[in-house]
C-alpha positions as CSV (number, residue, x, y, z in Angstrom):
1,M,2.9,-87.2,-207.4
2,E,4.4,-85.5,-204.4
3,Q,2.5,-82.6,-203.0
4,R,3.4,-79.0,-203.0
5,N,4.0,-78.8,-199.2
6,I,7.4,-80.6,-199.5
7,S,8.6,-77.9,-201.9
8,E,11.5,-75.8,-200.9
9,V,11.0,-73.1,-203.5
10,S,8.9,-70.1,-202.3
11,G,9.5,-67.9,-205.4
12,F,11.2,-67.6,-208.7
13,L,14.0,-65.4,-210.1
14,L,13.1,-63.8,-213.5
15,L,16.0,-63.0,-215.8
16,G,13.9,-60.5,-217.7
17,L,14.5,-59.3,-221.2
18,S,18.0,-58.0,-220.7
19,Q,20.6,-57.8,-218.0
20,V,22.1,-54.5,-219.3
21,K,20.9,-51.5,-217.3
22,E,20.9,-49.1,-220.2
23,V,18.8,-51.5,-222.3
24,Q,16.4,-52.0,-219.4
25,R,15.9,-48.2,-219.0
26,A,15.4,-47.8,-222.8
27,L,12.8,-50.6,-222.8
28,F,11.1,-49.1,-219.8
29,F,10.5,-45.8,-221.5
30,L,9.6,-47.5,-224.8
31,F,6.8,-49.6,-223.2
32,I,5.6,-46.6,-221.1
33,L,5.3,-44.6,-224.3
34,F,3.5,-47.5,-226.0
35,Y,1.0,-47.8,-223.2
36,S,0.3,-44.1,-222.9
37,L,-0.7,-44.0,-226.6
38,I,-2.5,-47.3,-227.1
39,L,-4.2,-48.0,-223.7
40,P,-6.4,-44.8,-223.8
41,G,-7.3,-45.8,-227.4
42,N,-8.9,-49.0,-226.1
43,V,-10.7,-47.2,-223.4
44,L,-12.0,-44.8,-226.0
45,I,-13.3,-47.7,-228.1
46,I,-15.3,-49.1,-225.2
47,T,-16.7,-45.7,-224.2
48,T,-17.7,-44.9,-227.8
49,I,-19.5,-48.2,-228.3
50,W,-21.2,-47.8,-224.9
51,I,-22.5,-44.3,-225.5
52,D,-23.3,-44.3,-229.3
53,Q,-26.7,-45.9,-229.9
54,N,-25.8,-46.4,-233.5
55,L,-23.2,-48.9,-232.5
56,S,-25.6,-51.2,-230.7
57,S,-25.2,-54.1,-233.1
58,P,-23.8,-57.5,-231.9
59,M,-20.5,-56.9,-233.8
60,Y,-19.7,-53.8,-231.7
61,F,-20.9,-55.5,-228.5
62,F,-18.3,-58.2,-229.1
63,L,-15.6,-55.6,-230.1
64,A,-16.2,-53.7,-226.8
65,N,-15.8,-57.0,-224.9
66,L,-12.6,-57.8,-226.9
67,A,-11.1,-54.4,-226.0
68,F,-12.1,-54.9,-222.3
69,L,-10.4,-58.4,-222.2
70,D,-7.3,-57.0,-224.0
71,I,-6.9,-54.2,-221.4
72,W,-7.0,-56.7,-218.5
73,Y,-4.8,-59.2,-220.4
74,C,-2.2,-56.5,-220.8
75,S,-2.4,-55.8,-217.0
76,V,-1.1,-59.3,-216.1
77,T,2.6,-59.3,-217.1
78,P,3.5,-55.7,-218.1
79,P,3.3,-54.1,-214.6
80,K,5.7,-56.6,-213.2
81,M,7.9,-56.3,-216.3
82,L,8.1,-52.5,-216.0
83,A,8.9,-52.7,-212.3
84,D,11.6,-55.2,-212.9
85,F,13.3,-52.9,-215.4
86,L,14.0,-50.6,-212.5
87,S,14.8,-53.3,-209.9
88,Q,18.0,-55.0,-209.0
89,Q,16.3,-58.3,-207.8
90,K,13.7,-59.6,-210.3
91,T,11.8,-62.1,-208.2
92,I,8.2,-63.3,-208.0
93,S,6.6,-65.3,-205.3
94,Y,5.2,-68.8,-205.9
95,G,1.7,-67.5,-205.4
96,G,2.3,-64.5,-207.6
97,C,3.6,-66.8,-210.3
98,M,0.5,-69.1,-210.1
99,C,-1.8,-66.0,-210.3
100,Q,0.1,-64.6,-213.3
101,L,-0.1,-68.0,-215.0
102,F,-3.8,-68.3,-214.3
103,F,-4.9,-64.8,-215.4
104,L,-2.7,-64.9,-218.5
105,H,-4.3,-68.1,-219.8
106,F,-7.8,-67.3,-218.5
107,L,-8.0,-63.9,-220.4
108,G,-6.1,-65.2,-223.4
109,A,-8.4,-68.2,-223.9
110,A,-11.5,-66.1,-223.2
111,E,-10.3,-63.9,-226.1
112,M,-9.8,-66.9,-228.3
113,F,-13.3,-68.2,-227.6
114,L,-14.7,-64.6,-228.1
115,L,-13.2,-64.6,-231.6
116,M,-15.1,-67.8,-232.3
117,A,-18.3,-66.1,-231.1
118,M,-17.5,-63.2,-233.5
119,A,-17.1,-65.7,-236.3
120,Y,-20.6,-67.1,-235.6
121,D,-21.9,-63.5,-235.6
122,R,-20.5,-62.9,-239.1
123,Y,-22.0,-66.3,-240.3
124,A,-25.4,-65.2,-239.0
125,A,-25.1,-61.8,-240.7
126,I,-23.9,-63.1,-244.0
127,C,-25.6,-66.5,-244.4
128,R,-28.9,-65.9,-242.4
129,P,-29.5,-62.1,-242.8
130,L,-33.3,-62.4,-242.5
131,Q,-33.0,-64.3,-239.1
132,Y,-30.0,-62.3,-238.0
133,L,-31.7,-60.2,-235.3
134,Q,-33.4,-63.3,-233.9
135,L,-30.2,-65.4,-234.0
136,M,-28.1,-62.7,-232.4
137,N,-30.4,-61.1,-229.9
138,R,-28.9,-59.5,-226.7
139,G,-29.5,-62.7,-224.7
140,V,-27.6,-64.9,-227.2
141,C,-24.7,-62.4,-227.4
142,S,-24.5,-62.2,-223.6
143,T,-24.5,-66.0,-223.4
144,L,-21.7,-66.3,-226.0
145,V,-19.6,-63.7,-224.1
146,G,-20.3,-65.6,-220.8
147,A,-19.4,-68.9,-222.4
148,S,-16.1,-67.3,-223.6
149,W,-15.3,-66.4,-220.0
150,V,-16.2,-69.8,-218.7
151,G,-14.2,-71.5,-221.3
152,G,-11.2,-69.4,-220.5
153,F,-11.6,-70.1,-216.8
154,V,-11.7,-73.9,-217.3
155,H,-8.7,-73.8,-219.6
156,A,-6.6,-71.7,-217.1
157,I,-7.6,-73.7,-214.0
158,I,-6.6,-76.9,-215.6
159,L,-3.1,-75.5,-216.2
160,V,-2.8,-74.2,-212.7
161,I,-3.9,-77.5,-211.2
162,L,-1.3,-79.4,-213.3
163,T,1.4,-77.0,-212.3
164,H,0.5,-76.5,-208.6
165,Q,0.7,-80.2,-207.8
166,L,4.4,-80.4,-208.9
167,P,7.2,-80.3,-206.3
168,F,9.7,-77.5,-206.8
169,C,13.1,-78.0,-205.0
170,G,15.3,-75.8,-207.1
171,P,16.7,-74.3,-209.2
172,N,14.2,-71.5,-209.4
173,I,15.5,-69.4,-212.3
174,L,13.1,-68.5,-215.2
175,D,14.8,-67.1,-218.3
176,N,11.9,-64.9,-219.1
177,F,10.0,-61.7,-217.9
178,F,6.9,-63.6,-216.8
179,C,5.9,-67.1,-215.5
180,D,5.6,-69.1,-218.7
181,V,3.9,-72.4,-217.9
182,H,6.4,-74.5,-219.9
183,Q,9.4,-73.0,-218.2
184,V,7.8,-73.4,-214.7
185,I,7.0,-77.0,-215.3
186,R,10.5,-77.8,-216.4
187,L,11.8,-76.6,-212.9
188,A,9.9,-79.4,-211.1
189,C,11.9,-82.0,-209.2
190,I,10.2,-85.0,-210.9
191,D,9.7,-86.3,-214.4
192,T,7.2,-84.0,-216.0
193,Y,6.5,-85.9,-219.3
194,R,2.8,-86.6,-218.5
195,V,2.2,-83.0,-217.3
196,E,3.9,-81.5,-220.3
197,L,1.8,-83.7,-222.6
198,L,-1.4,-82.7,-220.9
199,T,-0.3,-79.0,-221.0
200,F,0.4,-79.4,-224.7
201,I,-3.0,-80.9,-225.3
202,N,-4.7,-78.1,-223.3
203,N,-2.7,-75.4,-224.9
204,G,-1.3,-76.4,-228.2
205,L,-4.0,-78.5,-229.7
206,V,-6.8,-76.2,-228.5
207,I,-5.0,-73.2,-230.1
208,L,-4.3,-75.0,-233.3
209,T,-7.9,-76.4,-233.6
210,S,-9.4,-73.0,-232.9
211,F,-7.1,-71.3,-235.4
212,M,-8.0,-73.8,-238.2
213,L,-11.7,-73.6,-237.5
214,L,-11.6,-69.8,-237.6
215,L,-9.6,-69.8,-240.9
216,I,-12.0,-72.3,-242.5
217,S,-15.0,-70.4,-241.3
218,Y,-13.9,-67.1,-242.7
219,S,-12.7,-68.7,-245.9
220,V,-16.1,-70.1,-246.5
221,L,-17.7,-66.7,-245.7
222,L,-15.4,-64.9,-248.2
223,L,-16.3,-67.5,-250.9
224,R,-20.0,-67.0,-250.1
225,L,-19.6,-63.2,-250.3
226,K,-17.7,-63.5,-253.6
227,S,-20.7,-65.2,-255.3
228,S,-23.3,-63.1,-253.5
229,T,-25.2,-60.0,-254.6
230,M,-26.3,-58.9,-251.1
231,Q,-26.3,-55.2,-250.2
232,G,-23.3,-54.1,-248.2
233,K,-21.1,-56.8,-249.7
234,S,-17.9,-54.8,-249.7
235,K,-18.5,-53.8,-246.0
236,A,-19.1,-57.4,-245.0
237,T,-16.0,-58.5,-246.9
238,S,-13.9,-55.8,-245.3
239,T,-15.1,-56.9,-241.8
240,C,-14.2,-60.6,-242.5
241,V,-10.7,-59.6,-243.7
242,T,-10.3,-57.5,-240.6
243,H,-11.2,-60.5,-238.5
244,I,-8.7,-62.7,-240.3
245,I,-5.9,-60.1,-239.7
246,V,-6.7,-60.1,-236.0
247,I,-6.8,-63.9,-235.9
248,F,-3.3,-64.1,-237.4
249,V,-2.0,-61.4,-235.1
250,M,-3.4,-63.2,-232.0
251,F,-2.8,-66.8,-232.9
252,T,0.6,-66.7,-234.6
253,P,2.7,-66.0,-231.5
254,A,0.5,-68.3,-229.4
255,I,1.1,-71.1,-231.8
256,Y,4.8,-70.4,-231.8
257,L,5.0,-70.4,-228.0
258,Y,2.7,-73.3,-227.1
259,T,3.1,-75.8,-230.0
260,H,6.9,-76.2,-230.3
261,P,8.9,-78.8,-228.2
262,S,9.3,-77.9,-224.5
263,E,12.9,-76.9,-224.9
264,P,13.3,-73.1,-225.2
265,L,14.0,-71.4,-228.5
266,P,16.0,-68.2,-229.1
267,M,13.0,-66.1,-230.1
268,D,10.7,-67.2,-227.2
269,K,11.2,-63.9,-225.2
270,V,10.7,-61.7,-228.2
271,V,7.6,-63.5,-229.3
272,G,6.4,-63.5,-225.7
273,V,6.6,-59.6,-225.6
274,F,4.5,-59.4,-228.7
275,H,2.0,-62.0,-227.4
276,T,1.5,-60.6,-223.9
277,V,2.2,-56.9,-224.3
278,I,2.0,-55.4,-227.8
279,F,-0.5,-57.4,-230.0
280,P,-3.4,-57.6,-227.5
281,L,-3.7,-53.8,-227.3
282,L,-3.5,-53.5,-231.1
283,N,-6.3,-55.9,-231.8
284,P,-9.2,-53.5,-231.1
285,I,-7.2,-50.7,-232.8
286,I,-7.0,-52.8,-236.0
287,Y,-10.8,-53.3,-236.0
288,T,-11.3,-49.5,-235.4
289,M,-9.0,-48.3,-238.1
290,R,-10.8,-50.4,-240.7
291,N,-14.3,-49.3,-239.6
292,K,-15.7,-45.9,-240.7
293,E,-18.7,-46.0,-238.4
294,I,-16.8,-46.4,-235.2
295,K,-14.1,-43.9,-236.4
296,N,-16.8,-41.3,-237.0
297,S,-18.4,-42.0,-233.7
298,M,-15.1,-41.6,-231.9
299,K,-14.5,-38.2,-233.6
300,K,-18.0,-37.0,-232.6
301,L,-17.4,-38.1,-229.0
302,I,-14.0,-36.3,-228.9
303,K,-15.5,-33.1,-230.3
304,R,-18.4,-33.3,-227.8
305,H,-15.9,-33.7,-225.0
306,K,-14.0,-30.7,-226.1
307,L,-17.2,-28.6,-226.2
308,W,-18.0,-29.7,-222.6
309,T,-14.5,-28.8,-221.3
310,T,-14.5,-25.3,-223.0
């Protein structure tokens, strides 16, 4: 393949979500409102778990890490999107595009692998309760979180290497609000069949495989709980159901975006908004709203803060 140094393209033009100024302004205020309500909620979840000693179990350790990843994940594309709503020229440099592509897939894949670690945690709690504390000690939990980050990094760096080696000679227009890897690859000046196939394997097959493994795991756990007489059965069942909800919320748009043919579909941008902006910030909220312990701890923390400030 030809190297990047012969490329004439130094940046890309983003068409964004809409070309109508009134719609852009409305979307700007809508997303600002969403962030002002949801983002502090994620910060509160992390703070509550960090401070409250009663929330020191592995499940909450993973939840705090999920909230942390989601906050950073939602800091990759939305700032640029919000700035473009108020800008006439929606451009992004080549380097900025590659950085956006890397961090989007790095953090997204790390979340995916973290959900698999959370599934293992539920398996240990339900199927091996007597050995749970030994199986899920702090060292094991930290290793699983670290492995999630490493897995996300490897996944993302492969995509960046595959994309960076392509020559871009023009056109440079992306019909999106962020640098989607499939759209960027299609702008290359050479035949990209092999690169698109490798991208699909790295993205689509990994996502589908992880999704199926998680669904099978939680289905087995729910069947195990159904025939079990263990204490806290209803709480364990509720936790597994919550995990399944989050899995569908996270994986459904990812499957849509990265497993269909390379040609764009009409709903790509809408699904992209939910995948990169809305759903990630909602994931920890879903966990929290279905968990009495963390809700009570958050209420106590808020009351304590009010007493300190009065």
